[in-house]
The first five atom37 places (N, CA, C, CB, O) and aatype in JSON, in Angstrom:
{
  "aatype": [12, 2, 2, 15, 6, 9, 10, 0, 5, 19, 6, 11, 10, 13, 19, 11, 18, 7, 0, 6, 15, 19, 7, 2, 10, 3, 6, 11, 0, 1, 16, 16, 13, 7, 19, 1, 5, 0, 18, 1, 18, 7, 2, 6, 18, 18, 1, 19, 3, 6, 19, 6, 0, 3, 7, 11, 14, 13, 9, 19, 9, 15, 16, 16, 3, 19, 6, 5, 18, 0, 0, 12, 15, 19, 12, 3, 3, 9, 0, 9, 13, 0, 12, 3, 0, 15, 5, 6, 6, 12, 6, 11, 5, 19, 1, 0, 0, 13, 7, 9, 6],
  "atom_mask": [
    [1, 1, 1, 1, 1],
    [1, 1, 1, 1, 1],
    [1, 1, 1, 1, 1],
    [1, 1, 1, 1, 1],
    [1, 1, 1, 1, 1],
    [1, 1, 1, 1, 1],
    [1, 1, 1, 1, 1],
    [1, 1, 1, 1, 1],
    [1, 1, 1, 1, 1],
    [1, 1, 1, 1, 1],
    [1, 1, 1, 1, 1],
    [1, 1, 1, 1, 1],
    [1, 1, 1, 1, 1],
    [1, 1, 1, 1, 1],
    [1, 1, 1, 1, 1],
    [1, 1, 1, 1, 1],
    [1, 1, 1, 1, 1],
    [1, 1, 1, 0, 1],
    [1, 1, 1, 1, 1],
    [1, 1, 1, 1, 1],
    [1, 1, 1, 1, 1],
    [1, 1, 1, 1, 1],
    [1, 1, 1, 0, 1],
    [1, 1, 1, 1, 1],
    [1, 1, 1, 1, 1],
    [1, 1, 1, 1, 1],
    [1, 1, 1, 1, 1],
    [1, 1, 1, 1, 1],
    [1, 1, 1, 1, 1],
    [1, 1, 1, 1, 1],
    [1, 1, 1, 1, 1],
    [1, 1, 1, 1, 1],
    [1, 1, 1, 1, 1],
    [1, 1, 1, 0, 1],
    [1, 1, 1, 1, 1],
    [1, 1, 1, 1, 1],
    [1, 1, 1, 1, 1],
    [1, 1, 1, 1, 1],
    [1, 1, 1, 1, 1],
    [1, 1, 1, 1, 1],
    [1, 1, 1, 1, 1],
    [1, 1, 1, 0, 1],
    [1, 1, 1, 1, 1],
    [1, 1, 1, 1, 1],
    [1, 1, 1, 1, 1],
    [1, 1, 1, 1, 1],
    [1, 1, 1, 1, 1],
    [1, 1, 1, 1, 1],
    [1, 1, 1, 1, 1],
    [1, 1, 1, 1, 1],
    [1, 1, 1, 1, 1],
    [1, 1, 1, 1, 1],
    [1, 1, 1, 1, 1],
    [1, 1, 1, 1, 1],
    [1, 1, 1, 0, 1],
    [1, 1, 1, 1, 1],
    [1, 1, 1, 1, 1],
    [1, 1, 1, 1, 1],
    [1, 1, 1, 1, 1],
    [1, 1, 1, 1, 1],
    [1, 1, 1, 1, 1],
    [1, 1, 1, 1, 1],
    [1, 1, 1, 1, 1],
    [1, 1, 1, 1, 1],
    [1, 1, 1, 1, 1],
    [1, 1, 1, 1, 1],
    [1, 1, 1, 1, 1],
    [1, 1, 1, 1, 1],
    [1, 1, 1, 1, 1],
    [1, 1, 1, 1, 1],
    [1, 1, 1, 1, 1],
    [1, 1, 1, 1, 1],
    [1, 1, 1, 1, 1],
    [1, 1, 1, 1, 1],
    [1, 1, 1, 1, 1],
    [1, 1, 1, 1, 1],
    [1, 1, 1, 1, 1],
    [1, 1, 1, 1, 1],
    [1, 1, 1, 1, 1],
    [1, 1, 1, 1, 1],
    [1, 1, 1, 1, 1],
    [1, 1, 1, 1, 1],
    [1, 1, 1, 1, 1],
    [1, 1, 1, 1, 1],
    [1, 1, 1, 1, 1],
    [1, 1, 1, 1, 1],
    [1, 1, 1, 1, 1],
    [1, 1, 1, 1, 1],
    [1, 1, 1, 1, 1],
    [1, 1, 1, 1, 1],
    [1, 1, 1, 1, 1],
    [1, 1, 1, 1, 1],
    [1, 1, 1, 1, 1],
    [1, 1, 1, 1, 1],
    [1, 1, 1, 1, 1],
    [1, 1, 1, 1, 1],
    [1, 1, 1, 1, 1],
    [1, 1, 1, 1, 1],
    [1, 1, 1, 0, 1],
    [1, 1, 1, 1, 1],
    [1, 1, 1, 1, 1]
  ],
  "atom_positions": [
    [[42.14, -0.81, 57.86], [40.82, -0.98, 57.27], [40.12, -2.13, 57.99], [40.93, -1.24, 55.73], [40.69, -3.21, 58.15]],
    [[38.87, -1.9, 58.41], [38.15, -2.96, 59.1], [37.48, -3.91, 58.09], [37.1, -2.36, 60.05], [37.46, -3.63, 56.89]],
    [[36.94, -5.02, 58.59], [36.36, -6.05, 57.72], [35.21, -5.52, 56.87], [35.88, -7.22, 58.55], [35.09, -5.88, 55.7]],
    [[34.37, -4.68, 57.45], [33.24, -4.12, 56.71], [33.73, -3.28, 55.53], [32.34, -3.27, 57.64], [33.16, -3.33, 54.44]],
    [[34.78, -2.52, 55.74], [35.35, -1.7, 54.66], [35.96, -2.58, 53.57], [36.41, -0.73, 55.21], [35.9, -2.25, 52.38]],
    [[36.55, -3.69, 53.97], [37.13, -4.62, 52.99], [36.02, -5.25, 52.15], [37.97, -5.72, 53.7], [36.15, -5.38, 50.94]],
    [[34.92, -5.65, 52.81], [33.79, -6.22, 52.07], [33.2, -5.18, 51.12], [32.72, -6.73, 53.05], [32.78, -5.52, 50.01]],
    [[33.16, -3.93, 51.54], [32.67, -2.85, 50.67], [33.57, -2.71, 49.44], [32.59, -1.51, 51.44], [33.1, -2.39, 48.35]],
    [[34.87, -2.93, 49.61], [35.8, -2.9, 48.48], [35.45, -3.99, 47.47], [37.25, -3.08, 48.97], [35.48, -3.74, 46.26]],
    [[35.12, -5.17, 47.96], [34.75, -6.27, 47.06], [33.47, -5.9, 46.31], [34.55, -7.6, 47.85], [33.34, -6.18, 45.12]],
    [[32.52, -5.27, 47.01], [31.29, -4.84, 46.35], [31.6, -3.81, 45.26], [30.31, -4.25, 47.38], [30.97, -3.82, 44.2]],
    [[32.54, -2.94, 45.51], [32.95, -1.97, 44.48], [33.54, -2.69, 43.27], [33.99, -0.97, 45.05], [33.37, -2.25, 42.13]],
    [[34.22, -3.81, 43.51], [34.75, -4.6, 42.4], [33.61, -5.26, 41.63], [35.73, -5.69, 42.92], [33.67, -5.37, 40.41]],
    [[32.56, -5.68, 42.33], [31.37, -6.21, 41.64], [30.9, -5.18, 40.62], [30.23, -6.55, 42.67], [30.67, -5.51, 39.45]],
    [[30.75, -3.94, 41.07], [30.26, -2.86, 40.2], [31.27, -2.57, 39.09], [29.98, -1.59, 41.03], [30.88, -2.35, 37.95]],
    [[32.54, -2.56, 39.43], [33.59, -2.3, 38.44], [33.49, -3.28, 37.26], [34.98, -2.39, 39.08], [33.71, -2.9, 36.11]],
    [[33.16, -4.51, 37.56], [33.09, -5.54, 36.52], [31.68, -5.72, 35.95], [33.59, -6.85, 37.07], [31.42, -6.69, 35.23]],
    [[30.77, -4.8, 36.26], [29.49, -4.77, 35.59], [28.27, -5.22, 36.37], [0.0, 0.0, 0.0], [27.17, -5.28, 35.82]],
    [[28.43, -5.55, 37.64], [27.27, -5.96, 38.45], [26.46, -4.72, 38.85], [27.73, -6.75, 39.71], [26.99, -3.61, 38.96]],
    [[25.18, -4.95, 39.08], [24.29, -3.88, 39.51], [23.6, -4.27, 40.8], [23.25, -3.56, 38.41], [23.26, -5.44, 41.01]],
    [[23.4, -3.3, 41.66], [22.65, -3.53, 42.89], [21.23, -3.96, 42.52], [22.62, -2.25, 43.79], [20.66, -3.46, 41.56]],
    [[20.68, -4.89, 43.29], [19.31, -5.33, 43.02], [18.3, -4.52, 43.84], [19.17, -6.83, 43.33], [17.14, -4.91, 43.98]],
    [[18.75, -3.42, 44.37], [17.84, -2.52, 45.08], [17.21, -3.15, 46.29], [0.0, 0.0, 0.0], [17.9, -3.63, 47.18]],
    [[15.89, -3.14, 46.32], [15.15, -3.61, 47.49], [14.83, -5.1, 47.44], [13.89, -2.83, 47.64], [14.14, -5.6, 48.33]],
    [[15.3, -5.81, 46.43], [14.98, -7.23, 46.27], [15.23, -8.02, 47.56], [15.81, -7.82, 45.14], [14.39, -8.82, 47.97]],
    [[16.36, -7.79, 48.2], [16.73, -8.58, 49.37], [16.68, -7.78, 50.67], [18.11, -9.14, 49.19], [17.32, -8.15, 51.66]],
    [[15.93, -6.69, 50.68], [15.89, -5.82, 51.86], [15.44, -6.55, 53.12], [14.96, -4.65, 51.6], [16.02, -6.35, 54.19]],
    [[14.41, -7.39, 53.02], [13.91, -8.12, 54.19], [14.99, -9.05, 54.74], [12.63, -8.92, 53.84], [15.19, -9.14, 55.96]],
    [[15.69, -9.75, 53.86], [16.76, -10.66, 54.3], [17.9, -9.88, 54.94], [17.29, -11.5, 53.11], [18.47, -10.31, 55.94]],
    [[18.23, -8.72, 54.36], [19.3, -7.91, 54.94], [18.93, -7.45, 56.34], [19.61, -6.7, 54.06], [19.76, -7.48, 57.25]],
    [[17.69, -7.03, 56.51], [17.23, -6.57, 57.81], [17.15, -7.72, 58.81], [15.86, -5.89, 57.69], [17.58, -7.59, 59.96]],
    [[16.61, -8.84, 58.37], [16.41, -9.98, 59.26], [17.71, -10.68, 59.63], [15.47, -10.97, 58.61], [17.94, -10.99, 60.8]],
    [[18.55, -10.93, 58.63], [19.75, -11.74, 58.85], [21.05, -10.94, 58.92], [19.87, -12.75, 57.76], [22.1, -11.49, 59.25]],
    [[20.99, -9.65, 58.62], [22.18, -8.82, 58.67], [23.18, -9.11, 57.56], [0.0, 0.0, 0.0], [24.37, -8.84, 57.7]],
    [[22.69, -9.66, 56.44], [23.59, -9.94, 55.31], [23.77, -8.68, 54.48], [23.04, -11.09, 54.43], [23.02, -7.71, 54.63]],
    [[24.75, -8.7, 53.61], [25.05, -7.55, 52.77], [24.17, -7.54, 51.52], [26.53, -7.54, 52.38], [23.51, -8.54, 51.2]],
    [[24.18, -6.44, 50.84], [23.42, -6.22, 49.6], [23.76, -7.25, 48.54], [23.69, -4.81, 49.07], [24.91, -7.65, 48.4]],
    [[22.75, -7.68, 47.78], [22.97, -8.57, 46.64], [23.15, -7.73, 45.38], [21.78, -9.56, 46.48], [22.65, -6.62, 45.27]],
    [[23.88, -8.3, 44.43], [24.15, -7.67, 43.14], [23.83, -8.66, 42.04], [25.63, -7.18, 43.04], [23.93, -9.87, 42.23]],
    [[23.44, -8.13, 40.87], [23.16, -8.99, 39.72], [24.22, -8.75, 38.65], [21.73, -8.73, 39.15], [24.54, -7.61, 38.3]],
    [[24.75, -9.85, 38.14], [25.68, -9.82, 37.02], [25.17, -10.85, 36.03], [27.19, -10.11, 37.47], [25.17, -12.05, 36.31]],
    [[24.74, -10.39, 34.87], [24.11, -11.29, 33.92], [22.84, -11.85, 34.52], [0.0, 0.0, 0.0], [21.99, -11.09, 34.99]],
    [[22.69, -13.16, 34.53], [21.51, -13.82, 35.09], [21.77, -14.39, 36.46], [21.04, -14.91, 34.16], [21.0, -15.22, 36.94]],
    [[22.84, -13.97, 37.11], [23.22, -14.49, 38.43], [23.17, -13.37, 39.47], [24.65, -15.12, 38.38], [23.33, -12.19, 39.15]],
    [[22.94, -13.76, 40.7], [22.95, -12.84, 41.84], [24.14, -13.19, 42.72], [21.6, -12.92, 42.65], [24.45, -14.36, 42.93]],
    [[24.82, -12.17, 43.23], [26.03, -12.36, 44.02], [25.95, -11.54, 45.31], [27.28, -11.96, 43.22], [25.29, -10.51, 45.37]],
    [[26.63, -12.04, 46.31], [26.75, -11.32, 47.58], [28.11, -11.65, 48.18], [25.59, -11.7, 48.56], [28.63, -12.75, 48.01]],
    [[28.67, -10.7, 48.89], [29.92, -10.93, 49.6], [29.6, -10.94, 51.1], [31.01, -9.84, 49.26], [28.74, -10.2, 51.57]],
    [[30.31, -11.78, 51.81], [30.09, -11.89, 53.25], [31.41, -12.29, 53.89], [28.95, -12.92, 53.59], [32.43, -12.44, 53.2]],
    [[31.4, -12.47, 55.17], [32.6, -12.93, 55.85], [32.26, -14.13, 56.72], [33.23, -11.81, 56.71], [31.13, -14.29, 57.18]],
    [[33.25, -14.96, 56.92], [33.12, -16.13, 57.77], [34.43, -16.28, 58.53], [32.78, -17.43, 56.93], [35.49, -15.87, 58.05]],
    [[34.36, -16.86, 59.7], [35.57, -17.08, 60.48], [35.85, -18.57, 60.54], [35.43, -16.48, 61.92], [34.96, -19.38, 60.8]],
    [[37.1, -18.92, 60.3], [37.54, -20.31, 60.4], [38.88, -20.34, 61.12], [37.64, -20.99, 58.99], [39.79, -19.59, 60.77]],
    [[38.99, -21.18, 62.1], [40.22, -21.27, 62.9], [40.64, -19.91, 63.44], [41.34, -21.86, 62.07], [41.83, -19.6, 63.52]],
    [[39.65, -19.1, 63.82], [39.92, -17.79, 64.41], [40.38, -16.74, 63.42], [0.0, 0.0, 0.0], [40.82, -15.66, 63.82]],
    [[40.29, -17.03, 62.13], [40.75, -16.11, 61.1], [39.59, -15.72, 60.19], [41.9, -16.74, 60.27], [38.82, -16.59, 59.79]],
    [[39.44, -14.42, 59.85], [38.33, -14.01, 58.99], [38.63, -14.26, 57.51], [38.02, -12.52, 59.21], [39.75, -14.09, 57.04]],
    [[37.59, -14.68, 56.79], [37.69, -14.93, 55.35], [36.55, -14.21, 54.63], [37.65, -16.45, 55.04], [35.48, -13.97, 55.2]],
    [[36.8, -13.86, 53.38], [35.79, -13.29, 52.5], [35.14, -14.44, 51.75], [36.41, -12.24, 51.5], [35.81, -15.36, 51.29]],
    [[33.82, -14.38, 51.62], [33.07, -15.4, 50.89], [32.23, -14.71, 49.82], [32.17, -16.25, 51.86], [31.5, -13.76, 50.12]],
    [[32.33, -15.18, 48.59], [31.44, -14.72, 47.52], [30.44, -15.84, 47.29], [32.25, -14.36, 46.19], [30.8, -17.0, 47.09]],
    [[29.16, -15.47, 47.31], [28.07, -16.43, 47.13], [27.24, -16.05, 45.92], [27.18, -16.51, 48.4], [27.23, -14.88, 45.51]],
    [[26.55, -17.03, 45.34], [25.74, -16.77, 44.15], [24.52, -17.66, 44.07], [26.57, -16.94, 42.91], [24.45, -18.71, 44.72]],
    [[23.57, -17.25, 43.28], [22.41, -18.05, 42.89], [21.89, -17.5, 41.57], [21.29, -18.03, 44.01], [22.11, -16.33, 41.24]],
    [[21.2, -18.34, 40.82], [20.58, -17.86, 39.59], [19.05, -17.77, 39.74], [20.94, -18.78, 38.41], [18.34, -17.55, 38.76]],
    [[18.57, -17.94, 40.96], [17.14, -17.9, 41.22], [16.81, -16.62, 42.0], [16.68, -19.17, 42.02], [17.27, -16.43, 43.13]],
    [[16.03, -15.76, 41.38], [15.71, -14.46, 42.0], [15.08, -14.61, 43.38], [14.78, -13.68, 41.1], [15.41, -13.86, 44.3]],
    [[14.17, -15.58, 43.54], [13.51, -15.78, 44.83], [14.53, -16.17, 45.9], [12.42, -16.85, 44.72], [14.39, -15.76, 47.06]],
    [[15.53, -16.95, 45.54], [16.58, -17.33, 46.5], [17.41, -16.11, 46.88], [17.48, -18.44, 45.92], [17.77, -15.92, 48.04]],
    [[17.73, -15.29, 45.88], [18.49, -14.07, 46.14], [17.71, -13.17, 47.1], [18.81, -13.31, 44.82], [18.29, -12.56, 47.99]],
    [[16.4, -13.08, 46.9], [15.56, -12.25, 47.76], [15.57, -12.75, 49.21], [14.12, -12.22, 47.24], [15.45, -11.95, 50.14]],
    [[15.73, -14.07, 49.39], [15.77, -14.65, 50.74], [17.2, -14.84, 51.24], [15.04, -16.0, 50.74], [17.42, -15.33, 52.34]],
    [[18.17, -14.44, 50.42], [19.59, -14.57, 50.74], [20.02, -16.02, 50.87], [19.89, -13.83, 52.03], [20.87, -16.35, 51.7]],
    [[19.45, -16.88, 50.03], [19.83, -18.29, 49.99], [20.73, -18.47, 48.77], [18.57, -19.25, 49.93], [20.25, -18.51, 47.64]],
    [[22.01, -18.57, 49.02], [22.98, -18.64, 47.93], [24.03, -19.7, 48.23], [23.66, -17.27, 47.72], [24.22, -20.1, 49.38]],
    [[24.69, -20.15, 47.18], [25.79, -21.11, 47.32], [27.11, -20.36, 47.37], [25.79, -22.12, 46.15], [27.33, -19.42, 46.61]],
    [[27.99, -20.76, 48.27], [29.32, -20.17, 48.34], [30.15, -20.7, 47.18], [30.0, -20.49, 49.71], [30.22, -21.91, 46.96]],
    [[30.79, -19.79, 46.44], [31.6, -20.22, 45.31], [33.07, -19.82, 45.41], [31.02, -19.66, 44.04], [33.91, -20.33, 44.68]],
    [[33.37, -18.91, 46.32], [34.77, -18.5, 46.49], [34.99, -18.11, 47.94], [35.14, -17.31, 45.54], [34.13, -17.5, 48.57]],
    [[36.14, -18.47, 48.46], [36.53, -18.07, 49.82], [38.01, -17.75, 49.78], [36.21, -19.21, 50.88], [38.82, -18.5, 49.23]],
    [[38.36, -16.61, 50.37], [39.76, -16.22, 50.4], [40.0, -15.33, 51.61], [40.16, -15.48, 49.09], [39.06, -14.79, 52.2]],
    [[41.26, -15.19, 51.98], [41.64, -14.49, 53.21], [41.2, -13.03, 53.19], [43.14, -14.58, 53.41], [41.27, -12.36, 52.16]],
    [[40.77, -12.55, 54.33], [40.34, -11.17, 54.49], [41.49, -10.21, 54.18], [39.81, -10.93, 55.91], [41.26, -9.08, 53.75]],
    [[42.72, -10.66, 54.4], [43.86, -9.79, 54.14], [44.45, -9.97, 52.73], [44.94, -10.05, 55.18], [45.61, -9.64, 52.49]],
    [[43.63, -10.5, 51.82], [44.07, -10.69, 50.43], [44.41, -9.34, 49.81], [42.99, -11.42, 49.59], [43.83, -8.31, 50.17]],
    [[45.33, -9.37, 48.88], [45.7, -8.14, 48.18], [44.57, -7.69, 47.26], [47.0, -8.34, 47.38], [43.67, -8.48, 46.94]],
    [[44.61, -6.46, 46.84], [43.62, -5.93, 45.89], [43.63, -6.77, 44.61], [43.91, -4.44, 45.57], [42.58, -7.06, 44.04]],
    [[44.82, -7.14, 44.19], [44.98, -7.96, 42.99], [44.27, -9.31, 43.15], [46.49, -8.17, 42.69], [43.6, -9.77, 42.23]],
    [[44.43, -9.93, 44.31], [43.79, -11.22, 44.57], [42.27, -11.07, 44.63], [44.31, -11.83, 45.89], [41.53, -11.91, 44.12]],
    [[41.8, -9.99, 45.26], [40.36, -9.74, 45.32], [39.78, -9.61, 43.92], [40.06, -8.47, 46.15], [38.74, -10.19, 43.61]],
    [[40.45, -8.85, 43.06], [39.98, -8.68, 41.68], [39.97, -10.01, 40.95], [40.86, -7.67, 40.93], [39.03, -10.3, 40.21]],
    [[40.99, -10.81, 41.16], [41.06, -12.12, 40.52], [39.89, -13.0, 40.95], [42.4, -12.82, 40.87], [39.29, -13.68, 40.12]],
    [[39.56, -12.98, 42.24], [38.46, -13.79, 42.76], [37.1, -13.32, 42.21], [38.45, -13.74, 44.29], [36.25, -14.14, 41.88]],
    [[36.91, -12.01, 42.11], [35.65, -11.48, 41.57], [35.54, -11.84, 40.09], [35.57, -9.94, 41.77], [34.47, -12.27, 39.65]],
    [[36.59, -11.66, 39.33], [36.56, -12.02, 37.9], [36.26, -13.51, 37.73], [37.92, -11.67, 37.23], [35.48, -13.89, 36.85]],
    [[36.87, -14.34, 38.55], [36.63, -15.78, 38.46], [35.17, -16.11, 38.81], [37.58, -16.54, 39.39], [34.54, -16.93, 38.15]],
    [[34.64, -15.47, 39.85], [33.24, -15.7, 40.25], [32.27, -15.3, 39.14], [32.91, -14.91, 41.55], [31.25, -15.95, 38.92]],
    [[32.6, -14.22, 38.43], [31.76, -13.72, 37.35], [32.01, -14.47, 36.04], [32.0, -12.22, 37.14], [31.33, -14.23, 35.05]],
    [[33.0, -15.37, 36.03], [33.3, -16.11, 34.82], [34.03, -15.29, 33.78], [0.0, 0.0, 0.0], [33.99, -15.6, 32.59]],
    [[34.71, -14.24, 34.22], [35.43, -13.36, 33.31], [36.77, -13.97, 32.91], [35.66, -11.99, 33.96], [37.27, -13.7, 31.82]],
    [[37.34, -14.78, 33.77], [38.61, -15.43, 33.42], [38.63, -16.86, 33.87], [39.78, -14.7, 34.03], [39.62, -17.56, 33.65]]
  ]
}
């Protein structure tokens, strides 16, 4: 599974735990910066992305509670974990980001 498919798995977990796509809210930022789709859970906006550190890829979950920031893809990173994390670990990270546990 490539990195993009892994990030798509995390997005599926967003939806599994109740997040909804924000549609075209961040379309300009996605086109301009190549970032992934934003999702809304409660009053917060979330996005998953990847970053490389020491030559190793990591998954990053970012959030903001300001709609205008979400539209511009300006978010704070709140979780980072290895790209090769287990499904169980990914679910744990998403639940923690959403404040579920």
